[in-house]
C-alpha positions in Angstrom: 99.7 16.1 14.4 100.6 14.6 17.7 99.7 17.0 20.5 99.8 16.7 24.3 96.8 14.8 25.9 95.6 13.7 22.5 95.5 10.4 20.6 96.6 10.4 17.0 94.5 7.9 15.1 95.8 6.2 12.0 93.6 3.7 10.2 95.1 1.1 8.0 92.4 0.0 5.5 92.1 -1.5 2.0 90.7 -4.5 0.2 91.3 -8.0 1.3 94.7 -9.4 1.3 96.6 -6.1 1.0 98.7 -6.4 4.1 96.7 -4.3 6.6 97.4 -6.5 9.5 101.0 -6.8 8.9 101.3 -3.0 8.3 99.4 -2.1 11.4 101.5 -4.4 13.6 104.8 -3.1 12.0 103.8 0.6 12.4 102.7 0.0 16.1 105.9 -1.8 16.7 108.1 1.1 15.3 106.0 3.6 17.3 106.1 1.4 20.5 102.3 1.6 20.8 99.3 -0.6 20.3 97.2 -1.3 17.4 93.6 -2.4 17.2 93.3 -5.8 15.5 90.6 -6.5 12.8 87.5 -7.9 14.7 85.3 -8.8 11.6 87.7 -11.6 10.5 87.7 -13.1 13.9 84.1 -12.8 14.2 83.4 -14.4 10.9 85.9 -17.2 11.2 84.2 -18.4 14.4 80.8 -17.9 13.2 80.0 -21.4 12.0 77.6 -20.2 9.4 77.2 -17.5 6.7 77.1 -13.9 8.2 73.8 -11.8 8.4 73.0 -8.2 8.6 72.6 -8.6 12.3 76.2 -10.1 12.4 77.7 -7.0 10.7 75.6 -4.9 13.2 77.4 -6.7 16.0 80.7 -6.3 14.4 80.2 -2.6 13.8 79.1 -2.1 17.6 82.2 -4.1 18.8 84.5 -2.1 16.6 83.3 1.1 18.4 83.8 -0.5 21.8 87.2 -1.6 20.8 88.3 1.8 19.8 87.3 3.2 23.1 89.0 0.3 25.1 92.3 0.7 23.1 92.3 4.5 23.3 92.0 4.3 27.1 95.0 2.1 27.2 97.4 4.6 25.7 95.7 7.9 26.9 98.2 10.0 24.7 100.2 9.0 21.7 99.4 7.3 18.6 96.8 4.5 18.0 96.8 2.2 14.7 93.7 0.6 13.5 93.7 -2.6 11.4 90.6 -1.7 9.5 87.7 0.4 10.8 84.1 1.4 10.2 84.7 2.7 6.5 85.0 -0.9 5.5 82.0 -2.0 7.5 79.9 0.8 6.0 81.0 -0.3 2.5 80.1 -3.9 3.6 76.7 -3.0 4.7 76.0 -1.0 1.5 77.5 -3.6 -0.9 76.1 -6.8 0.7 72.8 -5.7 2.1 72.1 -2.4 0.2 71.6 -0.4 3.6 73.7 0.8 6.3 72.4 2.0 9.7 72.5 5.8 10.3 74.4 5.4 13.5 77.4 3.9 11.6 77.6 7.0 9.4 77.1 9.3 12.4 80.0 7.6 14.2 82.1 7.9 11.3 81.3 11.5 10.8 82.0 12.4 14.5 85.3 10.5 14.6 88.6 12.0 15.0 90.6 9.9 12.5 93.8 11.8 11.6 95.0 9.8 8.7 93.9 6.8 6.5 96.6 4.6 4.9 94.8 2.8 2.2 96.7 -0.2 1.2 97.2 -0.7 -2.6 96.2 -3.9 -4.3 99.8 -4.6 -5.6 100.1 -7.6 -3.2 98.8 -10.8 -4.5 95.4 -11.9 -3.4 95.5 -15.1 -1.3 92.4 -17.0 -1.0 91.3 -18.3 2.5 87.8 -19.3 3.9 86.9 -15.9 5.0 87.9 -13.8 2.0 85.4 -13.4 -0.8 86.7 -10.5 -3.0 89.5 -11.3 -5.2 90.2 -10.2 -8.7 88.4 -7.2 -10.1 86.2 -7.0 -7.1 89.5 -5.8 -5.1 89.8 -2.9 -7.4 86.2 -1.9 -7.1 86.5 -2.0 -3.3 89.7 -0.1 -3.3 87.8 2.7 -5.1 84.8 2.4 -3.0 87.1 2.7 0.3 88.7 5.8 -1.2 85.3 7.4 -2.2 83.9 6.9 1.3 87.0 8.4 2.9 86.9 11.4 0.7 83.0 11.7 1.2 83.5 12.0 4.9 86.4 14.5 4.5 89.1 12.4 5.9 92.8 12.8 5.0 94.3 9.6 3.3 97.3 8.4 1.5 97.7 5.3 -0.7 100.5 3.0 0.5 102.0 0.3 -1.9 105.0 -1.7 -2.1 106.1 -5.2 -1.3 107.5 -6.2 2.1 109.7 -3.6 3.9 109.0 -1.2 1.1 105.3 -1.0 2.1 106.3 -0.1 5.8 108.9 2.4 4.5 106.3 4.1 2.2 103.8 4.1 5.2 106.4 5.8 7.3 106.9 8.5 4.5 103.2 9.0 4.3 103.0 9.5 8.1 106.0 11.9 7.9 104.4 13.9 5.2 101.4 14.3 7.4 103.4 15.7 10.4 104.2 12.4 12.3 107.8 11.9 12.7 109.5 9.4 15.0 
């Protein structure tokens, strides 16, 4: 998968409280590369009011800008994403019943090599930003997998507690041609 003068792009995604950030950071550390932190959480935490459709537009646009900025930092190698536009698209559809076509267009034209979808085997931990515990997590898990498949991307489901989750992610990367 990793070729000269090309960035291999790995998205870590999944429902809330499934260890995406920890996994993205751990994988980036193992590969000695950078990872793109989740922007939506930061944005909503600092909003001071309920988010709106226009806020999610801003988040999506910033995610695209972030992607270009981080890719320019590494030039060649591997780039990990802590969430990505698939979650944002589902957020648009689920919360607002509509998604801007340019979001879908960007997803379609993206060169994501692999999605690692975090399983819901970690306990959900409530915080002021999270809003989808319980059965909603399972529903979102299914929606994310459906969206990834509908766009034709390759994905693997990653489960396990603690270091086992990182080990399982490394095995998934290896099965997809990424070896350290």
